[in-house]
C-alpha positions as CSV (number, residue, x, y, z in Angstrom):
1,M,65.2,-78.5,26.3
2,S,63.2,-81.7,26.6
3,G,64.9,-84.9,27.2
4,S,64.5,-88.2,25.5
5,S,63.2,-91.6,27.0
6,S,66.6,-92.3,28.0
7,G,66.8,-89.1,29.9
8,S,69.6,-87.5,27.8
9,A,69.1,-83.9,26.6
10,L,68.3,-83.4,22.9
11,Y,70.4,-80.7,21.2
12,P,71.3,-79.9,17.5
13,A,74.6,-81.3,16.3
14,V,77.4,-79.0,15.3
15,N,78.3,-78.9,11.6
16,F,82.1,-78.8,11.9
17,H,82.7,-82.3,13.6
18,F,82.8,-84.7,10.6
19,D,85.0,-87.2,8.8
20,V,85.4,-88.3,5.3
21,K,86.4,-91.8,4.3
22,F,87.1,-93.4,0.9
23,N,86.8,-97.1,-0.2
24,G,88.0,-98.1,-3.5
25,G,90.8,-97.0,-5.9
26,D,94.2,-96.5,-4.3
27,I,93.2,-93.7,-1.9
28,N,94.9,-93.7,1.5
29,A,93.8,-91.7,4.8
30,E,93.8,-88.1,3.6
31,G,93.3,-85.9,6.7
32,G,90.6,-83.5,7.5
33,F,88.4,-81.5,5.0
34,Q,87.3,-78.0,5.7
35,Q,84.0,-78.3,4.2
36,V,81.7,-80.9,2.4
37,S,78.8,-79.8,0.4
38,G,76.2,-81.3,-1.9
39,L,74.6,-83.7,0.7
40,E,71.1,-83.4,-1.1
41,A,68.7,-86.0,-2.5
42,K,65.6,-84.7,-4.2
43,L,62.5,-86.4,-5.9
44,G,61.3,-85.1,-9.3
45,T,58.2,-85.3,-10.8
46,E,57.0,-86.7,-14.1
47,K,54.0,-85.5,-16.0
48,V,51.9,-88.3,-17.3
49,K,49.2,-88.0,-19.8
50,S,45.7,-88.8,-18.5
51,G,42.6,-90.1,-20.2
52,G,40.2,-88.3,-17.8
53,P,39.0,-84.7,-17.3
54,T,42.6,-83.5,-16.3
55,P,44.9,-83.8,-19.3
56,F,48.0,-84.3,-17.2
57,F,49.0,-85.4,-13.6
58,D,52.4,-85.6,-11.8
59,L,54.0,-88.6,-10.3
60,P,57.2,-88.9,-8.4
61,S,60.4,-89.7,-10.2
62,P,63.5,-91.4,-8.8
63,A,65.9,-89.2,-6.5
64,S,68.5,-87.0,-8.1
65,Y,71.6,-85.9,-6.3
66,Q,73.9,-82.9,-6.1
67,N,77.5,-83.4,-6.6
68,L,79.7,-83.7,-3.5
69,K,82.0,-80.9,-3.1
70,L,85.1,-81.6,-0.7
71,T,87.2,-78.7,0.2
72,R,90.5,-78.7,2.1
73,G,94.1,-77.5,2.0
74,V,96.3,-78.6,-0.7
75,M,98.0,-81.8,0.6
76,K,101.6,-82.7,-0.5
77,G,101.6,-86.4,-2.1
78,S,97.7,-86.8,-2.0
79,S,96.4,-90.0,-3.3
80,L,93.0,-88.5,-3.5
81,R,94.4,-85.7,-5.9
82,H,96.2,-88.3,-7.9
83,W,92.9,-90.3,-8.4
84,V,91.1,-87.2,-9.4
85,T,93.8,-86.0,-12.0
86,Q,94.1,-89.5,-13.5
87,A,90.5,-89.4,-14.3
88,I,90.6,-85.6,-15.5
89,Y,93.7,-85.7,-17.6
90,N,93.9,-89.3,-18.5
91,F,90.3,-90.3,-18.5
92,E,91.0,-93.2,-16.4
93,F,88.0,-93.7,-14.0
94,T,87.9,-96.0,-11.0
95,P,84.7,-95.3,-9.1
96,I,84.8,-95.4,-5.3
97,T,82.6,-95.2,-2.4
98,V,82.6,-91.9,-0.3
99,T,81.3,-91.9,3.4
100,I,80.7,-88.8,5.2
101,I,80.0,-89.0,9.1
102,L,78.6,-86.3,11.1
103,L,80.2,-86.9,14.6
104,D,79.0,-86.0,18.2
105,E,81.3,-84.9,20.9
106,E,82.4,-88.4,21.7
107,Q,83.2,-89.3,18.2
108,N,80.2,-91.4,17.6
109,P,78.3,-91.2,14.4
110,I,75.0,-89.0,14.3
111,I,74.4,-89.3,10.7
112,T,76.5,-91.3,7.8
113,W,76.1,-90.5,4.2
114,T,77.5,-92.9,1.9
115,A,77.8,-92.0,-1.9
116,Y,78.3,-95.0,-4.1
117,D,80.2,-95.2,-7.4
118,A,81.8,-91.7,-7.0
119,W,83.9,-90.3,-9.9
120,P,85.6,-86.8,-10.0
121,V,84.0,-84.0,-12.3
122,S,86.2,-81.3,-11.4
123,W,89.2,-80.2,-9.4
124,K,90.1,-76.6,-8.4
125,V,92.6,-74.7,-6.7
126,D,91.5,-71.5,-5.2
127,D,93.4,-68.3,-6.4
128,L,97.1,-68.2,-5.2
129,N,98.0,-64.6,-3.8
130,S,101.6,-63.9,-2.3
131,E,100.0,-61.2,-0.3
132,S,97.2,-63.1,1.6
133,G,99.3,-65.6,3.6
134,K,96.4,-68.0,3.6
135,V,96.7,-71.8,3.1
136,A,96.5,-72.9,-0.5
137,I,92.7,-74.4,-0.7
138,E,91.6,-77.2,-3.2
139,T,88.1,-78.4,-4.0
140,F,87.1,-81.9,-5.4
141,E,83.7,-82.3,-7.1
142,L,82.4,-85.7,-7.5
143,A,79.3,-87.1,-9.0
144,F,77.8,-90.6,-8.0
145,S,75.2,-92.8,-8.7
146,R,73.4,-93.4,-5.4
147,L,73.3,-91.8,-1.7
148,T,72.1,-93.4,1.4
149,T,71.8,-91.9,4.8
150,K,71.7,-93.8,8.1
151,F,70.8,-92.0,11.1
152,K,71.7,-92.9,14.8
153,T,68.9,-94.1,16.7
């Protein structure tokens, strides 16, 4: 592999070394997550009527986002689950900021995604099975208003 100008080798980051942080509400440190999905921003297109020879043309429209899905083992006494269930069962919403950080081998950020004004849209516990001997898994799905991405330079 070729090196960068500082002499260090370039290599792809691993997808299993990440951290998830919450800011807002009464959510405490929650431990690790097994999986994060939905880190996607996509520009749309909008058809605009034209007065020229082409009846319509496309223009870019603002970004839209997938919902974030955070998956982990069920944690006893979870403040995150309490926040989610307050919204789902009591319709009490306190938007929060969620930050996902992809880390290198020295715990330094490589990419940081920040989802602003996040609120829960679903909570799911995987099937319980007395014969499997697996950890009980829960998934939190969060919608949000805006996503920013910061890259380590």
